Structure formats: C-alpha cells, structure tokens
N, C-alpha and C positions, 0 to 999 in steps of 0.2 A: 361655499362662499365665505370669505373672510368676514369677521365680526364688524370691522369698520365699514365694509361695503354694505353689509346688511343694515347697519345703523343709518347709513346715508339714504338707503331706500325708504326706511321708516321716517326719517327726517323730512324727506320730500313729500311723502304721502301725508303725514300728519299736518305739516305746515300748509300744504296746498288745500286740504280739506278745511282746516281751521280758518284760513283766509276767506274761503267761500262762505262758511257758516257765520263768520263774524262781520260780514258786509253790513247787516242792519245796525250793528253796534257802531261801526265806523261812520255810517251815515249820520248817526246822532252825535257822536263825539266830535267829529271834525268841525261842524258849524258852531257847536258850543264853545270849543276852544278858540275858534276864530273871533267870536263876538264877545267872549268874557275874559280873554287874556290879552296878549299883546299882538293880536292879529297873526299869531304864529301857531301852526298846527303841529309840526314835527320838530324834534330836537335831535341833532346828531353830534356825535363826539368821537374823535379818534380813539380806538382801543387797540390793544395788541392781541392778535389771535395766534393760531397755530404757526409754529416756526418763526415767531416774532413778527409776523406779517401784520401791518397796520390795516385797519378797516374802519369805516364809519358806522358806528352802532346807532340804530334808530330807536327813538322813543316818541311817544306823544309828549308835547311840551307841557309840563306840569308846574314849572317854576319860572320866576322872572329870568329874563335872558341873561342878565349879568349876576346871577345868584352866586356863582362860584367865587366872585370877588367880594362878596358880602360876608357878614358874620357867619361862622361855622364852615365857610369854604365849601368843599365838596361833600361834607357830611350833612345829612338831613335828619332832623328830629321831628317827632309828632308835634303838630301845631306850629311848625316852622312858618314864620311870617312871609317867607319868600315863595311859598307854594300858592299857586293860582286857585281861585274858588273851585273850579271844576277839577283841578288837579288833585285836590284832597280825596275825591271819590275815586279817581283813576288810580292813584297810588295805593289806596286801601284795597282795592279789588285787583290790583296788578294789571289792569287794562292798559296802563301806560307802557307796559313792556311789549304789548302785542305786535307793534310794527317790526319787532325783531324777527318775526316770522319771515319777513322779506330777507333779512340777513341769512336765515336758515336756508331758504330756497336758493340764494346766491352761492351757498356753500361756504360762507364766512363763519357760520356758527352751526351748532347742532341743537336739537331740542334739549338735550341733556349734556352737561359738561361743566367745567369750572367757569364761574362768572367772569366775563371780561372786565378788567378793572382800570381805573385811572392810574397814571404813572405814580401819583402820590401813594395810592394804596399798594401798588405793586412793590414799591420800595421797602415796604414792611416785610416782604418775603425774602428769604435767603436765596442765594444764587442757585442752590440745589433744588429748592422748591420751585423757583421760576422755570428752571430747565425741564422739570417734570411736567408742569402745567402747560408749558408751550409745546409739548409734544402731542397735544390733542386740541381739537377745536373747542372754543369756549361755548357755553351753553345758555340757552334761554332760561333754563332752570338747572339746578344741580344740588348736590348734597349741602354745600355751603349756604345756598339760598333757602333751602328747606329748614335747616337747623336754625338759621337766623332770620326766619320769615317775619318775625315781629320786631326787627331791629330798630326801626324808627321809634316805636312806642317805648322800647326799653332805653334807648339813648336819651329820650326826653326826661327820664327819671335818673339816669346815671351818666350824664354827659361829661366826658373827659376825653380830649383828643389823645392824651398820653395813654390812657387806659385802652382806648380803641385801637391805637396803632401798636401798642406794646403787648396787649393781652388778646384782644379779639381777633385781629388780623393774623397773628401767628397760628391761632387755632383754626381759623378758616383755611390757612395754608395746609395744615395737617389734614383737614377734611378733604380738600381738593386732591392732595397727593394720594390719599386713601382711595378716592374714586378712580384716579388714573390707574393705580396698581390693581384695582379689583374690577375694572370695567368689563361688562359683558352685556349681552342683550337682555338677560334676566334682570340685571341691575338697572339697565336703561328703563325697562317697564316699571320696575319698583319705584324708581324716582319720579316717573311721570305720575303714577298713582299717588305718591306722597305729596307731590306738588299740588295736586287737586285737593287732596284730603286736608292739608294744613290750611288751605284758604278758608275752610269752614270750621276748623278745629285748631286754632292758633296755639292753644296751650298744651296740646298733646305731646306726649313723650314717645309716641309710636315710632318715629324714625330711629331712635336709639334701640328700640326693641326689634324692629324689623331688619335693620341693617347690621348684621353680625360683624363684630370686629371693628366697629366705628371707633375712632380715637375718643378718649374720654377727656372732657375739659378739666382744667385745673379748678380749684375751689372758687376762685374769683369769677372766672368765666361761667362756671356752673350757676353761681348765684345770680349772675347777670341774665343768663338764659331763662332761668326759672324764677324770676322775680315774682314773689307771691302777691305783690301789689298790682301786678298786671292782670 
C-alpha cells in the first residue's frame, strides 16, 4: 500500500474517532460562542490546498468578524483586543482548530501536513517552496505548527510585520519543505505525538532533538523561538 493511501486511512480513522470523542466539548463550546461573541459559531476562510485547489478552512470563531481589517491584520498576538472572551481559551488550547477535522474527513486536509495559509502569508514563500508545499495536502498540524506553537505569545513581545514576513515565514517554508521531502508514516506519527506533547510543554526543544535533519533557524529566528522571557 502506498504511503499516501495509508496516511489517508489513518486521517479518516483519527478524525472520525476524534469528532465522536469531542462531541461533549463541542456541546459546551457552541452555545458559549453563540452567546458571548457575535452570534457566530464557525469561521471559514478560503485557503489553498494540494495542487493549488481552494477550499474553505473551518475554525471556531474566536475573533471579531472584521478583525482582518483592523490593526495587525491577519497577524494575531497574545492579548489581542480583537479576540472574543471565550476565544482566548479556545486559541490557547487549540480547540479553535478542531472543526478542521471535518476538512480532514472531506479529504481537503490531512491530520499532518504544511499549514494552509492566507495569500498574504503565502506570498512570503518563494515559487519553489510553494510548488513543493502544494504537492501535498495541508495539515491540521505539522512541523511548522509545532516549532512555532507559541507564536502568538512571542509576537506579543517581538511584534514586527517586517520581521515576521522576512524572517519567520521563510524559516517556516524551510520546515514545511523538509516535511514534504521526508514524509513517511513514521514521521506522521512522530508529529502527532509532538503536537500533543507541545500543548503541555510549550518551551520544550524536543522537536529539534527528535526530528533529525530539521533545518536550523538563523540567530534572529532562534532568539525569537527561545525567548527566555516566555
């Protein structure tokens, strides 16, 4: 059986089981968002997937509906005033990303892969990087998400759009390219494990130890990632 076929089987299995197990959480989150936000439960936005095919990425609505046209645009920092009250908890725990399990079941995403980005963020990648990333399905999680799991907190201390798009995004591109070139079922399970692990150990350097051959950040990006004040 081909690796991609095997991964699709695991994607369907994990996402289906997860959706069933998460029903109690959804039952709590949905009315909370409806009554404490803008009467809106889900947020969807067009993203570009495999072979440049557009799809609607789903999330729980955690920010004001017109937040992208406000200060900071599509970038979000810790304590961002655009985040809804319940949204702070959902973003911290990554519960806001769980509706993407539906995207996984539909075959638009995988459990593990490069994160689907906005056009603004994609434009910070070179054509070669985009070509490689678009050769696979985007992921609910992935190596870029794991390495930059604490991004909002760090951006709140080191916020600069120029630094983000000129330094952070190119390194994310290197990480995603590394994933595509090294993808395997073993790596798939390693990244699932690390996704769960970093939720409870945000400061860990385990990903760099466990993922052999991972690209090394330049000194500025390294200082950003391992900000001692965090």
